[in-house]
C-alpha positions in Angstrom: -23.1 14.9 2.4 -23.4 11.8 0.1 -24.3 8.3 1.9 -22.9 5.7 0.0 -23.1 2.7 2.5 -22.1 0.1 0.1 -18.8 1.9 -1.4 -16.9 2.6 1.6 -13.1 2.6 0.9 -10.5 2.0 3.7 -7.2 3.4 3.4 -4.3 2.9 5.6 -1.5 5.2 5.5 -3.8 8.0 4.5 -1.9 11.0 6.0 0.6 11.2 3.3 2.2 9.8 0.1 0.3 7.2 -1.7 -2.4 7.0 0.9 -3.4 10.7 0.8 -3.5 10.2 -3.1 -5.9 7.2 -3.1 -8.0 9.3 -0.8 -8.1 11.9 -3.3 -8.5 9.8 -6.2 -11.3 7.7 -4.6 -13.3 11.0 -3.2 -13.2 12.3 -6.9 -15.1 9.0 -7.8 -17.6 9.9 -4.9 -16.7 7.2 -2.6 -17.1 7.3 1.1 -13.8 6.8 2.8 -12.2 5.5 6.3 -8.9 7.1 6.5 -6.4 5.4 9.0 -3.1 6.5 10.2 -1.2 7.7 13.3 -1.1 11.5 12.6 -4.6 12.4 13.5 -4.0 16.2 12.5 -3.1 15.3 9.0 -6.1 13.1 8.8 -8.5 15.9 9.9 -7.1 18.3 7.4 -7.1 16.0 4.6 -10.8 14.9 5.5 -12.1 18.4 5.6 -10.6 19.1 2.2 -12.0 16.0 0.8 -15.6 16.8 2.2 -15.6 20.5 1.3 -14.4 19.5 -2.4 -16.2 16.4 -3.2 -19.2 16.1 -0.8 -18.2 12.7 0.4 -18.5 11.0 3.8 -15.1 10.6 5.3 -14.3 8.8 8.7 -10.8 9.3 10.4 -9.5 6.9 12.4 -6.3 7.4 14.6 -4.8 3.9 14.7 -1.3 2.7 15.4 -1.3 -0.1 12.7 1.7 -1.9 14.1 -0.6 -3.1 16.8 -2.5 -6.3 16.1 -5.2 -5.7 19.0 -5.6 -1.9 17.6 -6.4 -3.3 14.2 -9.1 -5.7 15.7 -10.7 -2.8 17.6 -10.6 -0.7 14.3 -12.8 -3.8 12.6 -15.1 -4.0 15.7 -15.9 -0.1 15.7 -16.7 0.0 12.1 -18.8 -3.4 12.2 -20.7 -1.7 15.1 -21.5 1.4 12.8 -22.4 -0.7 9.9 -19.7 0.6 7.8 -19.2 -1.8 4.7 -15.6 -1.9 3.6 -15.9 -2.6 -0.1 -12.3 -1.6 -0.9 -9.4 -2.1 1.4 -6.2 -0.5 0.4 -3.3 -2.0 2.2 -1.0 1.1 2.0 0.6 1.6 5.3 4.3 0.5 5.5 7.6 1.3 6.8 10.9 1.1 5.2 14.7 2.0 6.3 17.5 1.9 4.1 21.3 0.8 5.4 23.2 -2.3 6.3 21.1 -4.9 8.2 23.6 -5.0 11.1 23.8 -1.4 11.3 20.0 -0.8 11.9 18.4 -1.3 15.5 16.7 -4.7 15.7 13.7 -3.1 17.2 13.5 -0.9 13.7 13.7 -3.9 11.8 11.1 -6.0 13.7 8.7 -2.6 13.3 9.2 -3.0 9.6 8.1 -6.7 9.7 4.9 -6.0 12.1 3.7 -3.0 9.8 4.5 -4.5 6.6 3.5 -8.1 7.0 1.8 -8.8 10.1 -0.6 -5.8 10.2 -1.3 -6.1 6.5 -2.2 -9.8 7.1 -4.3 -9.0 9.9 -6.4 -6.2 8.2 -6.8 -8.4 5.0 -8.1 -11.5 7.0 -10.4 -9.4 9.1 -12.1 -7.3 6.0 -11.8 -10.1 3.5 -13.8 -12.4 5.8 -16.7 -9.7 5.4 -16.2 -9.3 1.9 -16.5 -13.2 1.3 -19.8 -13.4 3.2 -21.2 -10.4 0.7 -19.8 -12.3 -2.2 -18.0 -8.9 -3.1 -14.8 -6.9 -2.4 -11.7 -5.2 -3.6 -8.3 -5.5 -2.0 -5.1 -3.6 -3.2 -2.1 -4.4 -1.7 0.9 -1.9 -2.1 4.0 -3.9 -2.6 7.3 -2.5 -4.3 9.6 -3.0 -7.3 11.8 -4.2 -4.5 9.3 -7.3 -4.2 11.0 -8.8 -6.9 14.5 -9.7 -5.5 16.6 -8.9 -2.3 18.1 -5.5 -2.5 21.2 -4.6 -0.7 20.8 -2.3 2.3 17.2 -2.9 2.0 17.4 -6.4 3.2 14.2 -6.3 5.4 12.1 -4.1 3.4 12.7 -5.8 0.4 11.9 -9.2 2.0 8.7 -7.6 3.5 7.5 -6.5 0.2 8.4 -9.8 -1.4 5.7 -11.4 1.3 3.2 -8.6 0.2 3.4 -9.5 -3.4 3.3 -13.5 -3.0 0.4 -13.1 -0.4 -1.2 -10.9 -3.0 -0.8 -13.4 -5.6 -2.0 -16.3 -3.6 -5.1 -14.5 -2.5 -6.0 -13.3 -6.0 -6.7 -17.0 -7.1 -7.7 -18.0 -3.9 -10.4 -15.4 -3.3 -11.6 -15.1 -7.0 -14.5 -17.5 -6.6 -15.7 -15.6 -3.6 -16.2 -12.4 -5.7 -13.0 -10.7 -4.2 -10.4 -9.2 -6.3 -6.9 -9.1 -5.1 -4.4 -6.9 -6.8 -0.8 -6.0 -6.1 0.6 -2.4 -7.0 4.5 -2.5 -7.5 5.4 1.1 -7.7 9.2 2.0 -8.0 10.7 5.1 -6.5 8.2 7.8 -6.2 8.0 11.1 -4.8 6.1 10.4 -1.6 8.4 11.2 1.2 9.2 7.5 1.4 13.0 8.2 0.6 13.1 10.7 3.8 11.5 8.4 5.9 13.7 5.6 5.0 16.8 7.9 5.4 17.8 7.1 1.7 20.1 9.2 -0.2 18.3 10.8 -3.5 20.9 9.9 -6.3 20.9 11.6 -9.9 19.5 8.3 -11.0 16.7 8.1 -8.5 15.7 11.7 -9.6 15.4 10.5 -13.2 13.4 7.6 -12.7 11.3 8.9 -9.7 7.5 9.0 -10.5 4.7 11.4 -9.0 1.8 9.6 -6.7 -0.8 10.5 -9.1 -0.1 8.1 -12.0 0.9 5.5 -9.7 -2.2 5.7 -7.6 -4.3 5.9 -10.7 -2.5 2.6 -12.2 -3.3 0.9 -8.9 -7.0 1.8 -9.2 -7.4 0.8 -12.8 -5.7 -2.4 -12.1 -7.9 -3.3 -9.3 -11.0 -2.3 -11.1 -9.9 -4.4 -14.0 -9.6 -7.4 -11.8 -5.8 -7.7 -12.5 -3.3 -9.6 -10.6 -0.7 -7.1 -10.5 0.6 -3.9 -11.8 4.1 -2.2 -12.2 3.6 1.4 -13.1 6.1 3.4 -15.3 7.9 2.2 -18.5 11.3 1.9 -16.7 10.1 0.1 -13.9 8.4 -2.3 -16.3 11.6 -2.7 -17.9 13.5 -3.4 -14.8 10.8 -6.0 -13.8 11.4 -7.8 -17.2 15.1 -7.9 -16.7 14.9 -9.3 -13.3 13.0 -12.2 -15.0 15.3 -12.5 -18.2 18.9 -12.0 -16.7 20.8 -13.7 -14.4 20.3 -12.6 -10.5 23.7 -11.2 -10.0 23.0 -8.7 -13.0 19.6 -7.6 -12.0 20.7 -7.3 -8.4 23.6 -5.1 -9.2 21.3 -3.1 -11.6 18.8 -2.4 -8.6 21.6 -1.5 -6.4 22.6 1.3 -8.7 19.1 2.4 -9.2 18.5 2.5 -5.5 21.7 4.3 -4.8 23.2 1.6 -2.6 
């Protein structure tokens, strides 16, 4: 297999959806991969496919990313093996649709743990290594919902707003350290998120839903170009413009219709 010590890409939530697609596209570029998720069987199946097809090195790490100690241990294991992470894809996340007061408190807190605390910990640990080397790339997977609070997605949209603002700040803060930080803000995509979030798929959602391939491609291109953020898809870009250009009540109602809530 290829040895590409200085081009390791760490992808969280790599067992499905955007994470799996990031793995495929980076493997096609010849990058060595560290795939992180909870579902070991899916990670192992994906890693076998990528090794066979692209001849790249793949490390599989089964980690519960909602646990900060587990994240610290992951960082220590990779450091001990001299695995240099040049690209960090902060993709892992959890969402849930429904009225805030009808959601179990533990599920809301799990969203915050995974979407905010874990992402922050991963970024802190690996960005420090990147700063020491004066190079690195970090992609934060935010959401179209980052731009506003959305009914029945209260915790998720708030968490993704954190991801976007955190990413924007670090884009400026770490630029002089040779680190590129980019936020990817996808709209509804065919990744299995809707099912896991218990979201109803409306006719409007079906029309605007994107496939993961062009979304991931847009994210990788934006990261390589050093952009602050990217919103894939013409329709999603139009919604973002309306968010900036129209009264809050209007665009909140629009987003609620798009999301089927």
